[in-house]
C-alpha atoms as an extended CHARMM CRD file, in Angstrom:
* protein
*
        55  EXT
         1         1  MET       CA             17.6440000000       -4.8940000000      -33.2180000000  PROA      1               0.0000000000
         2         2  SER       CA             20.4740000000       -6.0220000000      -30.9790000000  PROA      2               0.0000000000
         3         3  LEU       CA             20.4430000000       -8.7630000000      -28.3930000000  PROA      3               0.0000000000
         4         4  SER       CA             20.6200000000       -6.3140000000      -25.4870000000  PROA      4               0.0000000000
         5         5  THR       CA             17.6490000000       -4.3380000000      -26.8360000000  PROA      5               0.0000000000
         6         6  THR       CA             15.6150000000       -7.5140000000      -27.2310000000  PROA      6               0.0000000000
         7         7  ALA       CA             16.5100000000       -8.6560000000      -23.7090000000  PROA      7               0.0000000000
         8         8  HSD       CA             15.5800000000       -5.2480000000      -22.2960000000  PROA      8               0.0000000000
         9         9  ASN       CA             12.1940000000       -5.3320000000      -24.0440000000  PROA      9               0.0000000000
        10        10  LEU       CA             11.4850000000       -8.8370000000      -22.7140000000  PROA      10              0.0000000000
        11        11  VAL       CA             12.3670000000       -7.7740000000      -19.1770000000  PROA      11              0.0000000000
        12        12  LEU       CA             10.0040000000       -4.8210000000      -19.4250000000  PROA      12              0.0000000000
        13        13  LEU       CA              7.2330000000       -7.0410000000      -20.7750000000  PROA      13              0.0000000000
        14        14  ALA       CA              7.7210000000       -9.5510000000      -17.9510000000  PROA      14              0.0000000000
        15        15  ALA       CA              7.6910000000       -6.7600000000      -15.3540000000  PROA      15              0.0000000000
        16        16  GLU       CA              4.3840000000       -5.4490000000      -16.6560000000  PROA      16              0.0000000000
        17        17  GLU       CA              2.7360000000       -8.8870000000      -16.5820000000  PROA      17              0.0000000000
        18        18  GLY       CA              4.1400000000       -9.7170000000      -13.1540000000  PROA      18              0.0000000000
        19        19  GLY       CA              2.6780000000       -6.5850000000      -11.6270000000  PROA      19              0.0000000000
        20        20  GLN       CA             -0.8650000000       -7.5810000000      -12.4900000000  PROA      20              0.0000000000
        21        21  HSD       CA             -0.8560000000      -11.2060000000      -11.4740000000  PROA      21              0.0000000000
        22        22  GLY       CA              1.9950000000      -11.6470000000       -9.0160000000  PROA      22              0.0000000000
        23        23  GLY       CA              2.5980000000      -15.2410000000      -10.0940000000  PROA      23              0.0000000000
        24        24  HSD       CA              0.5070000000      -16.7660000000       -7.3050000000  PROA      24              0.0000000000
        25        25  HSD       CA             -2.7150000000      -18.6710000000       -7.7750000000  PROA      25              0.0000000000
        26        26  ASP       CA             -5.1770000000      -18.8840000000       -4.9190000000  PROA      26              0.0000000000
        27        27  SER       CA             -6.4250000000      -22.2610000000       -6.1220000000  PROA      27              0.0000000000
        28        28  LEU       CA             -3.0380000000      -23.9490000000       -5.6090000000  PROA      28              0.0000000000
        29        29  ASN       CA             -2.5890000000      -24.9630000000       -1.9920000000  PROA      29              0.0000000000
        30        30  PRO       CA              1.0810000000      -25.8720000000       -1.4370000000  PROA      30              0.0000000000
        31        31  TYR       CA              0.2650000000      -28.2880000000        1.3820000000  PROA      31              0.0000000000
        32        32  LEU       CA             -2.2730000000      -30.1480000000       -0.7520000000  PROA      32              0.0000000000
        33        33  THR       CA              0.0760000000      -30.2380000000       -3.7370000000  PROA      33              0.0000000000
        34        34  GLY       CA              3.0220000000      -31.4420000000       -1.6560000000  PROA      34              0.0000000000
        35        35  GLY       CA              0.9060000000      -33.9670000000        0.2260000000  PROA      35              0.0000000000
        36        36  GLY       CA             -0.5070000000      -35.3500000000       -3.0190000000  PROA      36              0.0000000000
        37        37  ALA       CA              2.9720000000      -35.6720000000       -4.5080000000  PROA      37              0.0000000000
        38        38  PHE       CA              4.1830000000      -37.4180000000       -1.3380000000  PROA      38              0.0000000000
        39        39  VAL       CA              1.3030000000      -39.9150000000       -1.4270000000  PROA      39              0.0000000000
        40        40  ILE       CA              1.9160000000      -40.6460000000       -5.1160000000  PROA      40              0.0000000000
        41        41  LEU       CA              5.6250000000      -41.2110000000       -4.4770000000  PROA      41              0.0000000000
        42        42  LEU       CA              4.8490000000      -43.5560000000       -1.5770000000  PROA      42              0.0000000000
        43        43  LEU       CA              2.4210000000      -45.4820000000       -3.7850000000  PROA      43              0.0000000000
        44        44  MET       CA              5.0490000000      -45.7740000000       -6.5170000000  PROA      44              0.0000000000
        45        45  LEU       CA              7.5970000000      -46.9820000000       -3.9550000000  PROA      45              0.0000000000
        46        46  TRP       CA              5.1750000000      -49.5980000000       -2.6530000000  PROA      46              0.0000000000
        47        47  VAL       CA              4.3860000000      -50.8750000000       -6.1600000000  PROA      47              0.0000000000
        48        48  THR       CA              8.0830000000      -51.0250000000       -7.0330000000  PROA      48              0.0000000000
        49        49  THR       CA              8.9400000000      -53.0230000000       -3.9140000000  PROA      49              0.0000000000
        50        50  ARG       CA              6.0480000000      -55.4370000000       -4.5160000000  PROA      50              0.0000000000
        51        51  LEU       CA              7.1280000000      -56.1200000000       -8.1140000000  PROA      51              0.0000000000
        52        52  ASN       CA             10.8300000000      -56.3330000000       -7.3360000000  PROA      52              0.0000000000
        53        53  ARG       CA             10.8270000000      -59.4530000000       -5.1790000000  PROA      53              0.0000000000
        54        54  ASP       CA             13.4620000000      -62.1170000000       -5.6260000000  PROA      54              0.0000000000
        55        55  ARG       CA             11.7460000000      -65.3530000000       -6.5310000000  PROA      55              0.0000000000
């Protein structure tokens, strides 16, 4: 089995799986995910600035 044959078989397998599911999940809201990540990053920034004071 050559590398090109293996790659071709993997591409065909991925194409068959992608046709059924499409890669999108209805339960993942991009606005909620992005907003949650933004809030977590702001919280981490706030904690870092509180702990990084010059004394």
